[in-house]
C-alpha positions in Angstrom: 61.0 70.9 -38.7 62.1 69.0 -35.6 60.2 65.7 -34.9 60.3 63.8 -31.7 58.9 60.3 -31.3 58.0 59.1 -27.8 58.5 55.3 -27.7 60.8 53.1 -29.7 58.5 50.1 -30.0 57.4 48.8 -33.4 55.3 51.8 -34.4 57.6 54.5 -33.0 60.8 53.1 -34.4 59.4 52.5 -37.9 57.7 55.9 -38.0 60.8 57.7 -36.7 63.1 56.1 -39.2 60.7 56.7 -42.1 60.2 60.3 -41.1 64.0 60.7 -41.2 63.9 59.3 -44.8 61.4 62.2 -45.6 64.3 64.6 -44.6 63.2 65.6 -41.1 65.4 65.7 -38.1 64.0 63.0 -35.8 64.7 62.3 -32.1 63.4 59.0 -30.8 62.9 58.8 -27.0 62.7 55.7 -24.8 63.2 55.2 -21.1 64.9 51.9 -21.7 68.6 52.8 -21.6 69.7 49.4 -23.0 67.5 49.8 -26.0 68.7 53.3 -26.7 72.3 52.1 -26.3 71.7 49.4 -28.8 70.1 51.8 -31.3 73.0 54.2 -31.0 75.2 51.2 -31.9 73.1 50.5 -34.9 71.3 47.4 -33.4 67.5 47.3 -33.9 65.4 45.7 -31.1 62.9 44.3 -33.7 63.2 42.5 -37.0 61.6 44.3 -39.9 62.9 43.7 -43.4 64.9 46.7 -44.7 64.6 48.8 -41.5 68.3 48.4 -40.5 69.4 49.6 -44.0 67.0 52.6 -43.8 68.2 53.5 -40.4 71.9 53.4 -41.5 71.1 55.6 -44.5 69.6 58.3 -42.3 71.8 58.2 -39.2 72.8 61.9 -39.7 69.1 62.8 -39.1 68.3 60.3 -36.3 69.0 60.7 -32.6 68.2 58.1 -30.0 68.0 59.3 -26.4 66.6 58.7 -22.9 66.5 62.5 -22.3 62.7 62.9 -22.5 62.4 66.6 -21.5 65.2 67.9 -23.8 63.8 65.9 -26.8 60.3 67.3 -26.2 61.5 70.9 -25.5 63.2 71.2 -28.9 60.4 69.6 -30.9 58.0 71.3 -33.3 56.0 68.0 -33.5 55.8 65.3 -30.8 54.4 61.9 -31.8 53.3 59.7 -29.0 53.9 56.0 -29.9 53.8 54.2 -26.6 52.1 50.8 -26.0 48.4 50.4 -25.3 48.1 46.7 -24.3 44.9 45.0 -23.3 43.9 45.7 -19.7 43.5 42.6 -17.6 39.9 41.6 -16.9 37.9 43.7 -19.3 40.0 43.8 -22.5 39.9 47.6 -22.7 43.1 49.3 -23.9 45.4 50.2 -21.0 46.1 53.9 -21.5 48.4 54.4 -18.5 51.5 54.9 -20.8 49.6 57.4 -23.0 48.5 59.4 -19.9 52.0 59.3 -18.4 53.5 60.5 -21.6 51.0 63.3 -21.8 51.9 64.6 -18.3 55.6 64.5 -19.0 55.2 66.1 -22.4 53.2 69.0 -20.9 56.1 69.9 -18.6 58.5 70.5 -21.5 56.7 71.6 -24.6 57.3 75.0 -26.1 54.3 77.1 -27.2 52.5 76.0 -30.4 53.9 72.5 -30.3 51.8 70.0 -32.2 51.3 66.7 -30.2 50.2 63.7 -32.3 48.8 60.5 -30.9 50.0 57.7 -33.1 49.4 55.0 -30.4 46.2 53.0 -31.0 43.8 54.6 -28.5 40.0 54.2 -27.9 37.6 56.9 -28.8 37.7 59.8 -26.3 41.5 59.5 -25.6 42.5 62.6 -27.5 40.0 64.6 -25.5 41.4 63.1 -22.2 44.9 63.9 -23.3 43.9 67.5 -24.1 42.5 67.9 -20.5 45.7 66.4 -19.0 48.0 68.7 -20.8 45.9 71.8 -20.2 45.8 70.9 -16.5 49.6 70.4 -16.3 50.4 73.6 -18.3 47.5 76.0 -18.2 47.8 78.8 -20.7 50.4 77.3 -22.9 49.0 77.1 -26.5 49.4 73.7 -28.2 47.6 71.6 -30.8 46.6 68.0 -30.5 46.0 65.5 -33.3 45.2 61.8 -33.9 47.2 60.0 -36.6 46.7 56.2 -36.2 49.1 53.9 -37.9 48.2 51.1 -40.4 51.5 49.2 -40.6 51.7 45.5 -41.3 54.6 43.8 -39.6 56.9 42.4 -42.3 56.0 45.1 -44.8 55.9 48.2 -42.6 58.3 50.4 -44.7 56.2 49.8 -47.9 53.0 50.5 -45.9 54.5 53.7 -44.5 55.8 55.0 -47.8 52.9 53.9 -50.0 49.9 53.8 -47.7 46.3 53.1 -48.7 45.5 56.3 -46.8 46.8 58.6 -44.0 44.2 59.5 -41.4 44.5 62.8 -39.5 42.1 63.7 -36.8 42.3 67.4 -35.9 40.4 70.3 -34.3 42.5 73.3 -35.5 44.1 74.4 -38.7 47.6 74.5 -37.2 47.6 70.8 -36.5 46.2 70.1 -40.0 48.7 72.3 -41.7 51.7 70.7 -39.9 50.6 67.2 -40.5 50.0 67.9 -44.2 53.5 69.3 -44.3 55.0 66.2 -42.6 53.1 63.9 -45.0 53.7 66.0 -48.1 56.1 63.3 -49.7 53.1 60.9 -49.6 50.7 63.5 -50.9 53.0 63.9 -53.9 52.7 60.2 -54.5 48.8 60.6 -54.5 48.3 58.9 -51.2 44.9 59.9 -49.9 45.0 62.0 -46.7 41.7 61.8 -44.8 41.2 64.8 -42.5 38.6 64.3 -39.9 37.8 64.7 -36.2 39.9 63.0 -33.5 36.9 60.9 -32.5 36.5 59.6 -36.1 40.2 58.9 -36.4 40.2 56.9 -33.2 37.2 54.9 -34.4 38.6 54.4 -37.9 41.7 52.6 -36.6 39.7 50.1 -34.4 37.0 49.6 -37.0 39.5 48.8 -39.7 41.4 46.3 -37.7 38.2 44.7 -36.4 36.9 44.3 -39.9 40.1 42.6 -41.1 40.1 40.3 -38.1 36.5 39.5 -38.9 37.4 38.5 -42.5 40.1 36.1 -41.2 37.7 34.6 -38.7 35.0 34.2 -41.3 37.2 32.3 -43.7 38.5 30.1 -40.9 34.9 29.1 -40.2 34.3 28.5 -43.9 37.4 26.3 -43.8 35.8 24.1 -41.1 32.7 23.7 -43.3 34.8 22.8 -46.3 36.6 20.0 -44.4 33.2 18.5 -43.5 31.6 18.8 -46.9 34.5 18.0 -49.3 35.1 21.6 -50.2 38.4 23.5 -50.8 38.6 26.8 -48.9 41.3 28.1 -51.2 39.0 27.8 -54.2 36.1 29.3 -52.3 38.1 32.2 -51.0 39.5 32.9 -54.5 36.1 33.0 -56.0 34.4 35.2 -53.4 37.5 37.5 -53.3 37.0 38.3 -57.0 33.9 40.2 -56.0 35.2 43.8 -55.7 32.8 44.3 -52.8 34.7 41.6 -50.8 38.3 41.6 -52.0 40.7 38.7 -51.7 43.0 40.1 -48.9 42.7 38.5 -45.5 40.8 35.5 -46.8 43.5 33.0 -46.0 42.5 30.2 -43.7 44.9 29.3 -40.9 45.4 28.7 -37.2 43.9 32.1 -36.1 45.2 35.6 -36.0 47.8 36.8 -33.5 50.3 39.6 -33.3 50.4 43.0 -31.6 47.3 44.5 -33.2 44.3 42.3 -34.0 43.9 40.5 -30.7 44.2 43.6 -28.5 42.3 45.8 -30.9 39.3 43.5 -31.3 39.1 43.2 -27.5 39.3 46.9 -27.0 36.7 47.6 -29.7 34.3 45.1 -28.1 35.0 46.6 -24.7 34.3 50.1 -26.0 31.0 48.9 -27.4 30.0 47.6 -24.0 31.1 50.8 -22.3 28.9 53.0 -24.5 25.9 50.6 -24.6 26.5 49.9 -28.3 27.4 46.2 -28.3 29.7 45.1 -31.1 28.3 41.6 -31.2 30.1 40.6 -34.4 33.5 41.5 -32.9 32.6 39.9 -29.6 32.2 36.7 -31.6 35.4 37.2 -33.5 37.4 37.4 -30.3 35.9 34.2 -28.9 36.0 32.2 -32.2 39.7 33.2 -32.7 40.7 32.0 -29.3 38.8 28.7 -29.8 40.5 28.4 -33.2 44.0 28.3 -31.8 43.0 25.6 -29.2 41.4 23.6 -32.0 44.7 23.5 -33.9 46.3 21.9 -30.9 43.6 19.2 -30.9 44.0 18.8 -34.7 47.7 17.9 -34.1 46.9 15.6 -31.2 44.4 13.7 -33.2 47.1 12.7 -35.7 49.2 11.3 -32.8 46.6 8.7 -32.0 45.2 7.7 -28.6 48.6 7.8 -26.8 50.4 11.0 -27.7 52.7 10.9 -24.7 56.3 10.2 -25.7 55.8 11.1 -29.3 57.5 14.0 -31.0 56.2 16.9 -33.1 58.3 19.3 -35.2 57.0 22.8 -35.5 58.1 25.0 -38.4 57.5 28.6 -37.6 56.8 30.3 -34.3 56.2 34.0 -35.0 52.6 35.0 -35.6 53.4 35.7 -39.3 56.5 35.6 -41.6 59.1 38.4 -41.8 58.9 39.3 -38.2 60.2 38.0 -34.8 57.0 39.1 -33.0 55.7 36.4 -30.7 52.8 38.4 -29.3 49.7 36.2 -29.2 51.2 33.9 -31.8 49.2 30.7 -32.5 52.2 28.7 -31.6 52.0 29.9 -28.0 48.5 28.5 -27.8 49.3 25.2 -29.5 52.7 24.1 -28.2 51.9 24.2 -24.4 48.8 22.0 -25.1 51.0 19.5 -26.9 53.6 19.5 -24.1 50.9 19.2 -21.4 49.8 16.0 -23.2 53.3 14.6 -22.9 54.4 15.4 -26.4 58.1 16.4 -27.1 58.2 19.5 -29.3 61.1 20.5 -31.5 60.8 23.9 -33.3 62.5 26.2 -35.8 61.9 29.8 -36.9 64.2 31.9 -39.0 63.9 35.0 -36.7 61.7 34.4 -33.7 63.5 31.7 -31.6 65.2 34.3 -29.4 61.9 35.8 -28.5 60.2 32.4 -28.2 62.5 30.8 -25.7 61.2 32.7 -22.7 57.7 31.6 -23.5 58.5 28.0 -24.4 61.0 26.8 -21.8 60.3 23.1 -22.5 60.6 23.3 -26.3 63.8 22.1 -28.1 64.9 24.8 -30.5 66.6 23.7 -33.7 69.1 25.5 -36.1 67.3 24.5 -39.2 63.9 23.2 -40.5 65.5 19.9 -41.3 66.7 19.5 -37.7 63.3 20.3 -36.4 61.6 17.5 -38.4 64.2 14.8 -37.9 62.8 11.8 -36.2 59.4 13.4 -35.5 56.1 11.6 -35.7 54.3 14.7 -37.0 55.6 17.8 -38.7 53.6 21.0 -38.5 53.9 24.1 -40.7 52.8 26.9 -38.3 54.1 30.0 -40.0 54.4 30.5 -43.8 58.0 31.6 -44.0 59.4 31.3 -47.5 62.1 28.9 -46.3 59.4 26.4 -45.6 57.8 26.7 -49.1 60.6 24.9 -50.8 61.0 21.8 -48.7 61.9 18.7 -50.6 59.2 16.3 -49.6 61.2 13.2 -50.4 63.8 14.5 -47.9 61.1 15.3 -45.4 59.8 11.7 -45.7 63.3 10.3 -45.0 64.0 12.6 -42.1 60.7 11.9 -40.2 60.0 8.9 -38.1 56.3 9.2 -38.9 54.6 10.3 -42.1 52.1 13.0 -41.2 52.6 16.6 -42.3 50.1 19.1 -41.0 50.1 22.3 -43.0 48.2 25.0 -41.1 48.9 27.6 -43.8 48.1 25.6 -46.9 51.3 26.4 -48.7 51.6 23.1 -50.6 49.5 21.5 -53.2 48.1 18.2 -51.8 49.7 16.1 -54.5 53.2 17.6 -53.9 53.2 16.1 -50.4 51.2 12.9 -50.9 53.3 11.8 -53.9 56.2 11.6 -51.5 54.4 9.0 -49.5 53.3 11.4 -46.7 49.9 11.9 -45.2 49.0 15.6 -45.7 46.6 17.4 -43.4 45.8 21.0 -44.3 43.1 23.5 -43.4 39.8 23.7 -45.2 40.7 21.1 -47.8 39.2 17.6 -47.5 41.6 14.8 -47.0 42.2 12.3 -49.8 43.6 9.6 -47.5 
């Protein structure tokens, strides 16, 4: 079976390489010639642990090309994995790239091709794509399916190979049969395959991400309450997470969620509710609370710099929205650092993978080659992203390198005593201060 992937962004690239690992011949298409040239040279445009090795192992089954029409014409299955960013103004998903791909696919597909939307799309998009293709190629039989992805950046290969579930939204038996054949390696590993309608599949994706974003936002608000009452959010989260109805995942307090999925998907889900007169009030609140959360973290740092922050220096450890990725999309650091710099604070920063991506967003920030360089002669050190390299800092060394003595840990990766015993003032999230 010949598989073609439209789009070599995060979802398309990971999916294409993993499908090749299943044994399929996979062609990945992108209009960005530089990106395709890099891929053909073995250079990935994203950082995802293990993906470079997996690509190299399957090079004989992988083709990267800008020849859209040829790649579609030879395909038995075409996956659409183009971006659906937030639309300016109303927060709805911008579907222009999906619609454009549908029109171009229609020109080249052979009869009985199965077209699969893997892009995150709002409810009703599959039906709209069906109309577009039928209008472009009347009389040509094809099948359309929805197959949303549930990949976490930093652990995408594991999520693809051992998913909690595979969701397939179909209207005909051919599409169902082909997708079951494609995902047969996962079925043999007992991965649940949920077969439903395209509308349900579209809603499942948004509802899942919205719920997880809501859990993060909930525990962040609990953290604020813990700080005011002498509580410890880690102990609270652990105890409530032991309840099987709640679960412990996504109950880690921090500076707010970011990345390519949760921010845009919560906005789109809320916008869909408004569009259909079924307001998603909880998610509307999640969106606003999360944005306020990021701004509050900047104020938390400024408060430790005293009444005159101008001329002082802050060292930021971690820029990506989460560890094991170089993704800077809506990262909390992008909301925090400009506020500090606007207040006259000099910012030094380090990240193991994301500094190349970050430089275009943060032109006034000094980027450092190591964590130690980033905290040398700073008044306040801030742990923004919980990379493993920051989990083993020697606090006595940190104390010697810094000019000041305040460490702000926005990810709670250290026990309080481990920092304070070194003579440092430790400020964390959702844990009352002892000094």
